Every structure is written in C-alpha cells, then in structure tokens.
C-alpha positions in Angstrom: 0.4 -4.5 5.9 -1.4 -6.4 3.1 0.6 -7.0 -0.1 -2.4 -7.3 -2.4 -3.7 -3.8 -2.6 -4.0 -1.5 -5.6 -3.7 2.3 -5.4 -6.7 3.9 -7.0 -5.6 7.5 -6.9 -3.0 9.9 -5.4 -5.0 12.7 -3.7 -2.4 15.1 -2.4 1.2 15.5 -1.3 1.9 18.2 1.3 4.3 19.2 4.0 3.7 20.6 7.5 5.1 21.3 10.9 4.3 20.3 14.5 5.3 22.0 17.7 5.8 20.1 20.9 2.6 19.1 22.7 -0.3 16.7 22.4 -3.1 16.4 19.9 -6.2 14.6 21.1 -7.8 11.8 19.2 -10.4 13.1 16.7 -14.0 11.8 16.6 -13.9 11.5 12.9 -11.6 8.9 11.3 -8.9 9.8 8.8 -10.3 10.9 5.4 -7.9 8.8 3.3 -5.0 6.4 3.3 -1.6 7.9 3.7 2.1 7.3 3.8 4.0 9.8 5.9 7.5 10.6 7.0 8.7 12.8 9.8 11.5 14.6 7.9 12.9 16.1 11.1 11.9 15.6 14.8 10.0 12.9 16.6 6.2 12.2 16.8 4.4 9.5 18.6 1.1 8.2 17.1 -1.3 6.6 19.6 -4.1 4.3 18.5 -6.5 2.1 20.4 -4.2 -0.5 22.1 -0.9 0.3 20.4 1.4 3.2 19.4 4.5 3.9 17.4 7.1 6.6 17.3 8.0 8.1 13.9 11.5 9.6 13.1 13.4 10.5 10.0 14.8 6.9 9.9 11.4 5.3 9.1 8.0 6.0 7.6 4.5 4.9 8.3 1.1 4.1 7.0 -2.1 5.8 8.3 -5.2 3.8 7.4 -8.3 5.5 6.1 -10.9 5.9 8.9 -8.3 5.4 11.6 -8.4 7.3 14.9 -5.3 8.4 16.7 -3.8 10.9 19.2 -0.4 12.4 18.8 2.5 13.4 21.1 5.0 15.7 19.5 8.2 15.3 21.4 10.1 18.1 19.6 9.7 20.5 16.7 8.9 18.3 13.8 8.4 18.6 10.0 6.5 16.0 8.0 5.6 15.1 4.5 2.4 13.3 3.8 1.1 11.5 0.7 -2.7 11.1 0.8 -4.1 8.4 -1.5 -6.8 5.9 -1.9 -6.4 2.1 -1.8 -9.1 0.1 -3.6 -11.8 -1.2 -1.3 -10.9 -4.2 0.9 -13.1 -6.5 2.9 -10.7 -6.5 5.8 -10.1 -3.2 7.8 -6.6 -2.0 7.5 -4.3 -1.1 10.4 -1.9 1.9 10.6 1.7 0.8 11.1 5.3 1.8 11.1 7.9 0.6 8.6 11.5 0.1 9.5 13.3 0.1 6.1 16.8 -0.5 5.1 16.9 2.7 3.1 19.1 5.4 4.6 17.4 8.1 2.5 13.8 7.3 3.0 13.0 11.0 3.7 14.6 11.9 0.4 12.0 9.9 -1.4 9.3 11.8 0.3 11.0 15.1 -0.5 11.1 14.1 -4.1 7.4 13.2 -4.1 6.5 16.5 -2.6 8.7 18.4 -5.2 7.1 16.4 -8.1 3.6 17.3 -6.8 4.4 20.9 -6.2 6.0 21.5 -9.6 2.9 19.9 -11.4 4.7 19.2 -14.6 2.4 17.5 -17.3 3.2 14.0 -15.8 3.2 14.8 -12.1 0.4 12.4 -11.3 2.1 9.4 -12.9 5.4 10.4 -11.4 3.8 10.6 -7.9 2.1 7.3 -8.5 5.5 5.8 -9.3 7.0 7.0 -6.0 4.0 5.9 -4.1 4.3 2.3 -5.4 8.0 2.3 -4.6 7.2 3.3 -1.0 4.5 0.7 -0.8 6.9 -2.0 -2.0 9.5 -0.9 0.6 6.8 -0.9 3.3 5.6 -4.4 2.7 9.1 -5.7 2.1 10.2 -4.3 5.5 7.9 -6.8 7.3 9.1 -9.7 5.1 11.9 -12.1 5.9 13.2 -11.8 2.3 13.4 -8.0 2.4 17.2 -7.8 2.9 17.8 -10.1 0.0 15.5 -8.7 -2.6 14.8 -5.0 -1.8 17.9 -3.6 -3.5 17.2 -5.6 -6.7 13.5 -4.6 -6.7 14.5 -0.9 -6.3 16.9 -1.2 -9.2 14.2 -2.8 -11.4 11.6 -0.1 -10.5 14.2 2.6 -11.4 14.8 1.0 -14.7 11.1 0.8 -15.5 10.5 4.4 -14.5 13.2 5.5 -17.0 11.9 3.6 -19.9 8.2 2.7 -19.6 7.0 5.3 -22.0 9.1 4.0 -24.8 7.0 1.8 -27.2 10.0 -0.5 -27.6 10.1 -1.1 -23.8 9.3 -4.7 -22.8 9.2 -6.9 -19.8 11.9 -9.0 -21.5 14.2 -6.0 -21.4 13.5 -5.5 -17.7 14.4 -9.2 -17.0 17.5 -8.8 -19.1 18.6 -5.7 -17.2 18.0 -7.5 -13.9 19.8 -10.6 -15.1 16.9 -12.8 -14.1 14.2 -14.8 -16.0 10.8 -13.3 -16.8 9.3 -15.9 -14.5 11.5 -14.7 -11.6 10.6 -11.1 -12.5 6.9 -11.9 -12.2 7.6 -13.6 -8.8 9.3 -10.5 -7.5 6.4 -8.3 -8.5 3.8 -10.7 -7.1 5.7 -10.8 -3.9 6.2 -7.1 -3.6 3.0 -5.6 -5.0 0.8 -8.6 -5.9 0.5 -7.4 -9.5 2.3 -8.5 -12.6 5.2 -6.4 -14.0 3.1 -5.6 -17.1 0.2 -4.4 -15.0 2.6 -2.2 -13.1 4.0 -0.7 -16.4 0.5 -0.3 -17.8 -0.6 1.6 -14.6 2.3 4.0 -15.1 1.4 4.5 -18.7 -2.3 5.0 -18.0 -1.6 7.6 -15.3 0.6 9.5 -17.7 -2.1 9.2 -20.3 -4.7 10.6 -17.9 -2.5 13.7 -17.4 -2.1 14.2 -21.1 -5.8 13.8 -21.8 -6.6 16.8 -19.6 -3.5 18.9 -20.1 -2.8 18.6 -23.9 -4.5 18.6 -27.3 -2.7 15.5 -28.5 -4.9 13.0 -30.3 -5.7 9.7 -28.6 -3.3 8.0 -31.0 -0.5 10.4 -30.2 -1.1 9.9 -26.5 -1.1 6.1 -26.8 2.3 6.1 -28.6 3.9 8.7 -26.3 2.9 6.7 -23.2 4.4 3.5 -24.5 1.3 1.7 -26.1 2.1 0.5 -29.6 -1.6 -0.1 -30.4 -4.1 2.8 -29.9 -7.0 0.3 -29.8 -5.3 -1.7 -27.1 -4.7 1.5 -25.2 -8.4 2.4 -25.3 -9.4 -1.1 -24.1 -6.9 -1.1 -21.2 -7.9 2.4 -20.2 -11.6 1.6 -20.2 -11.1 -1.6 -18.3 -9.0 0.2 -15.6 -11.1 3.4 -15.2 -14.6 2.4 -16.5 -14.7 5.0 -19.2 -13.0 5.5 -22.6 -10.1 7.9 -23.0 -12.3 10.2 -25.1 -15.1 10.2 -22.4 -12.5 10.9 -19.7 -11.2 13.9 -21.7 -14.7 15.2 -22.3 -15.5 14.9 -18.6 -12.5 17.2 -17.8 -10.6 14.4 -16.2 -13.4 13.3 -13.8 -14.2 9.6 -13.9 
C-alpha cells in the first residue's frame, strides 16, 4: 500500500455478520475505500488473480472501485470503516496486513463504539483511529516495522491526548518520545508521508468541523478549544484544507 495518501473523509463505521457460503463478484466496484477486520471467524476475499484470507489476527484494505468475490468459511462478524482517500493517479490494490498488534480487533471495536456514540467529537476521534490503522498497515509491509511501530504508536497516543491544548507543541511530542524534532518528522514522513504538525492540524480541524455544526461556540472559541492559538491562523488553515471558510462551512450545515 502507498504511504503518501491523505484521508479526505470518514464515511461510516459499521458492523455485520456473514454466514458460511459464497458471495459472487459484483459487477459494480466498491463504493469507497475501507479498512476492515474480521472480528470473529474466517473469510476469503478473491480478486482478479489473487486472494487473501482474513481472520481476527489481521486486517485488510479494500480499494475503492475494486471487484471481489467472497468465501465465508465459518460464521463471521466484521467491522468495516468506509472512508475516502484523496485522488491518486495510480489505481490502488486491496491487500491484507499482518501486523504485530495482538489486539487489532480491539481498535476496530473502539472505532465502531466511537462512531455509534456520536459524541461531539466523534468524527475527529474516528479519523484518529483511522490514521493509526493506516500507519500500522503501511508499517506492516516495511522492513523497519518491528523497530519503529511501538514508538510511533506511543507518539500517536500522546498526540491524541493533548492535541486540543493550545500549549501543545511538536517540541513536547519529541521530548516525550526522547527523540529530536528532526527524527520525529522522519518517523511521520515514513509512516504517513505528512509532517507531525500537519497530522496535529488535521485532528484539530476535524474536531473544529464537528463543533461548527453541533455547537453555538464562536469561531474564536472553537479555534482555542481545538488547540489553535490564533483564530486567524485557524481560519486560513481551515480554508486551505477544505476550500471554504469556517463560517461558510457552518452556514452550509457542514457540507463543503
């Protein structure tokens, strides 16, 4: 899987069940990108020229537009995260990730719970989990995965706990991880192909989007509560990322 993709939007997180049998390949390709996990059971996904078998010990990526058949070997339960990557010139290929995490299904369970509860920040929380899964996926096919995945996971957890604090800084992240800021940027570039500050800003902006359509806070209050120390900078970053100003986003009822 490519390591230079940006998630545009989380569309849905849902669970379902399969009973043993076969599902024929559909004529219409998949409607979105997705990360999925077979929480219990075993399911084989069959594409044109290759296949993989998903179990609770791994998770997988289903590319937007992909066609596949399925063989359900036993009663199975799954959790799926539908999302949209930004456009890419190269077609993407569905694949299976063999991670080192013994609790990968727990992360999918947490994502589903966050989405189902729909607290005021559920979209930004779901985006955080999604990026964490993306990092694990691309790390799982990297030779450096064993060495760096644990540290990266710790760094992401630290960021998720403090990113909305206006005093939060990339310097504090580097200090927590006991590495230089240069090394921190290398880790993020390697894992997600974005800078740590871009990652933090994406989390803040997703939280701001939720607040804009679910609260009556002023733009200044939203900027400060999501971690931006300058409301004007917040507005500039928001418009650059989404193409509209925060006030226009709010007036449009959250539709960009």
